[in-house]
C-alpha positions in Angstrom: 1.7 49.5 -12.0 1.9 47.5 -15.2 1.2 44.0 -13.9 2.9 42.3 -16.9 6.2 43.8 -15.8 5.6 43.7 -12.0 7.7 41.3 -9.8 6.6 37.7 -10.0 5.6 37.8 -6.3 3.1 40.6 -7.1 1.7 38.8 -10.1 1.3 35.5 -8.2 -0.7 37.3 -5.5 -2.9 39.1 -8.0 -3.5 35.8 -9.8 -4.5 34.1 -6.5 -6.9 37.0 -5.7 -8.5 36.7 -9.1 -9.2 33.0 -8.7 -10.4 33.4 -5.1 -12.8 36.2 -6.1 -14.2 34.0 -8.8 -14.8 31.1 -6.3 -16.4 33.5 -3.8 -18.7 35.2 -6.3 -19.5 32.2 -8.5 -18.5 34.1 -11.6 -15.7 32.8 -13.9 -12.8 35.0 -14.4 -10.4 35.8 -17.2 -7.4 33.4 -17.6 -4.5 34.3 -15.4 -1.8 33.4 -17.9 -1.5 37.2 -18.5 0.0 37.3 -15.0 2.1 34.2 -14.8 2.5 32.8 -18.3 1.2 29.7 -19.9 3.8 27.1 -18.8 5.7 28.5 -15.7 5.1 25.6 -13.4 6.9 27.2 -10.4 4.7 30.4 -10.6 1.5 28.4 -11.2 2.1 26.2 -8.1 3.0 29.3 -6.1 -0.5 30.7 -7.0 -2.0 27.4 -6.1 -0.3 27.5 -2.7 -1.8 30.9 -2.0 -5.3 29.7 -3.2 -5.0 26.7 -0.8 -3.8 28.9 2.1 -6.9 31.2 1.6 -9.2 28.1 1.7 -7.5 26.9 4.9 -7.7 30.3 6.5 -11.5 30.2 5.7 -11.9 26.9 7.7 -11.5 24.2 5.0 -9.4 21.1 5.9 -7.1 19.3 3.5 -8.2 15.6 3.1 -6.0 14.6 0.1 -4.8 15.4 -3.3 -5.9 15.0 -6.9 -3.8 14.2 -10.0 -5.0 15.8 -13.1 -4.4 15.5 -16.9 -3.2 11.9 -16.6 -5.3 10.7 -19.6 -4.3 11.4 -23.2 -8.0 11.8 -23.9 -8.4 14.6 -21.3 -5.1 16.2 -22.3 -6.5 16.4 -25.9 -9.8 17.8 -24.6 -8.1 20.6 -22.7 -5.1 21.2 -24.9 -2.7 20.6 -22.0 0.1 18.0 -22.5 1.4 17.2 -19.0 -0.1 16.1 -15.7 -0.6 18.3 -12.6 -2.0 18.0 -9.1 -4.1 19.9 -6.7 -5.5 19.7 -3.1 -8.8 18.1 -1.9 -10.7 19.7 0.9 -13.3 18.2 3.2 -16.2 20.3 1.7 -15.5 18.7 -1.7 -16.3 15.2 -0.6 -19.6 13.4 -1.4 -20.8 9.8 -1.0 -22.0 7.4 -3.7 -25.5 8.3 -4.8 -25.5 11.8 -3.3 -27.1 14.8 -5.0 -24.9 17.9 -5.6 -26.3 21.4 -6.0 -25.5 22.2 -9.6 -23.8 25.5 -8.7 -21.5 23.8 -6.2 -18.8 23.6 -8.9 -18.2 26.3 -11.5 -18.5 25.0 -15.1 -18.6 21.3 -13.9 -17.2 18.4 -15.9 -17.1 14.8 -14.6 -14.6 12.0 -15.0 -14.1 8.5 -13.6 -11.1 7.6 -11.6 -9.5 5.3 -9.0 -9.3 6.7 -5.5 -6.6 5.5 -3.1 -6.7 5.7 0.7 -3.2 6.0 2.2 -2.3 4.2 5.4 1.3 5.4 5.5 3.2 8.6 4.6 4.9 8.9 1.3 7.5 11.6 2.1 10.7 9.7 2.5 12.9 7.1 0.8 13.1 6.5 -2.9 9.3 6.2 -3.2 9.7 3.0 -5.2 6.7 1.2 -6.6 6.9 -1.3 -3.8 6.9 1.5 -1.2 3.9 3.2 -2.9 1.9 0.0 -3.1 2.6 -0.7 0.6 1.3 2.8 1.5 -2.2 2.1 0.0 -4.8 0.8 2.4 -7.5 0.3 -0.2 -8.9 1.8 -3.4 -12.5 2.6 -4.5 -14.2 3.8 -7.7 -14.5 7.5 -7.8 -16.0 10.4 -9.8 -14.3 13.7 -9.9 -16.3 16.8 -10.6 -13.7 19.1 -12.1 -14.5 22.8 -12.2 -12.8 25.9 -13.7 -12.8 29.3 -12.2 -11.5 30.4 -15.7 -14.2 31.4 -18.1 -15.2 28.9 -20.7 -12.4 26.5 -19.6 -10.0 28.7 -21.6 -6.9 27.2 -19.9 -3.3 26.7 -20.4 -1.1 24.5 -18.1 -0.4 27.6 -15.9 -4.1 28.4 -15.6 -5.2 25.0 -14.4 -2.3 24.4 -12.0 -2.9 27.8 -10.4 -6.6 27.0 -10.2 -5.9 24.1 -7.9 -5.7 21.7 -10.8 -9.4 22.6 -11.6 -10.6 20.8 -8.5 -14.3 21.0 -7.7 -15.7 18.0 -5.8 -15.4 14.3 -5.7 -17.6 11.2 -5.0 -16.3 8.0 -3.5 -17.7 4.5 -4.1 -18.5 2.2 -1.3 -16.8 -1.0 -2.3 -13.2 -0.8 -1.1 -10.6 -3.2 -2.5 -7.0 -3.8 -1.4 -4.3 -4.0 -4.1 -4.0 -7.8 -3.7 -7.7 -8.0 -4.8 -7.3 -6.2 -8.2 -4.8 -4.6 -10.5 -5.3 -0.9 -11.1 -3.5 -1.0 -14.5 -5.9 -3.5 -16.0 -9.3 -2.1 -14.9 -11.8 -1.0 -17.5 -14.1 2.0 -17.1 -17.5 3.0 -18.5 -19.2 6.2 -17.6 -22.6 7.5 -18.7 -23.8 11.1 -18.2 -27.4 12.1 -19.0 -27.8 12.9 -22.6 -24.2 12.4 -23.7 -22.0 9.8 -25.4 -20.6 7.0 -23.4 -17.1 7.6 -21.9 -14.9 4.6 -21.8 -11.3 4.1 -20.6 -8.9 1.9 -18.7 -6.3 1.9 -16.0 -3.5 1.9 -18.5 -4.9 5.2 -19.9 -3.9 6.8 -16.6 -0.1 7.3 -17.1 0.2 3.6 -17.8 -1.1 2.6 -14.4 -2.9 4.6 -11.7 -0.2 3.5 -9.3 2.4 5.1 -11.5 0.4 8.3 -11.3 0.4 8.0 -7.5 4.1 7.5 -7.5 4.6 10.5 -9.7 2.4 12.6 -7.3 4.3 11.4 -4.2 7.6 12.5 -5.7 6.2 15.8 -6.9 4.6 16.6 -3.6 7.7 15.7 -1.6 9.9 17.8 -3.8 7.5 20.8 -3.2 7.7 20.3 0.6 4.1 19.0 1.1 4.4 15.2 1.1 1.5 12.8 1.0 0.3 11.7 4.4 -1.4 8.7 5.9 -5.2 9.1 6.0 -5.3 11.2 2.8 -7.5 10.4 -0.2 -5.7 10.4 -3.6 -7.6 10.7 -6.9 -5.6 9.0 -9.6 -6.7 11.1 -12.6 -9.1 10.2 -15.3 -9.3 6.8 -16.9 -11.0 8.3 -20.0 -12.7 11.4 -21.4 -14.5 13.9 -19.2 -18.0 15.0 -19.8 -19.8 18.2 -19.0 -22.9 18.2 -16.9 -26.1 20.2 -16.8 -28.7 20.7 -14.1 -30.6 17.5 -13.4 -27.9 15.3 -14.9 -26.8 12.0 -13.5 -23.4 10.5 -13.9 -22.8 6.7 -13.4 -19.4 5.0 -13.7 -18.4 1.3 -13.5 -14.8 0.3 -12.9 -14.0 -3.4 -13.1 -12.8 -4.7 -9.8 -14.1 -1.7 -7.9 -17.8 -1.6 -8.8 -20.1 1.4 -9.4 -20.3 5.0 -8.3 -22.9 7.6 -9.1 -23.9 11.2 -8.5 -26.8 13.5 -9.4 -26.8 17.2 -10.0 -29.8 19.2 -8.8 -31.1 22.6 -9.8 -30.6 23.9 -6.2 -28.2 26.5 -5.1 -25.4 26.1 -2.6 -23.6 28.4 -0.2 -20.3 26.5 -0.7 -17.4 28.0 -2.6 -16.6 26.2 -5.9 
């Protein structure tokens, strides 16, 4: 069968299998846009849903969501001009100061973000900003370690959405703040990664306000039939440019109002999927 002319359901399944095989073997794969196109969001999220279902079938538990491509700087780095979102699993979570085996995430890149912990569901009503704010229990500084199953990060919008929005791992800070203690839109961010230029950014670089990014996600997730739930962790998306990491590197970020968060990358191997 010529896959380029096969029914979309067949191509979606083939794309999910390609990405799952890459995660399982630790070997990046060819882009999947040959199967689903560059910008077909419906097909890309259908692939993502199959990838997520495979992870859940393998024992992973959903703990939250991530918003991606919220910063103009990151959009420019990756050549993708609109936000997306993916799913966070329990085996992606690390604490401030942890060391992550370098091969834990394929082709890792790190970015600094705001992480929100939800205390209420966001699956009903008009999802106004006041409703979104009221659903947030607290926020912490966070690092997201993005990864791509697609070789050399050669991605289109369709590739990254299908690849669970290039989710890899995440690190949460340990200084929780409620929204009456700081304003996410006005925070400033600095991030250092061993041997690389400083990354700087701000809350306003994240779709104008990380809370606006959260509102966008809540509406998107509800419309796709998988609304945000109390107890979930939500990563806002980058506040500034991402940086690649190498074995032995250390990443440190400071977000005003939320404090510091750091992670190290070892040379050790891991038996976790990326």
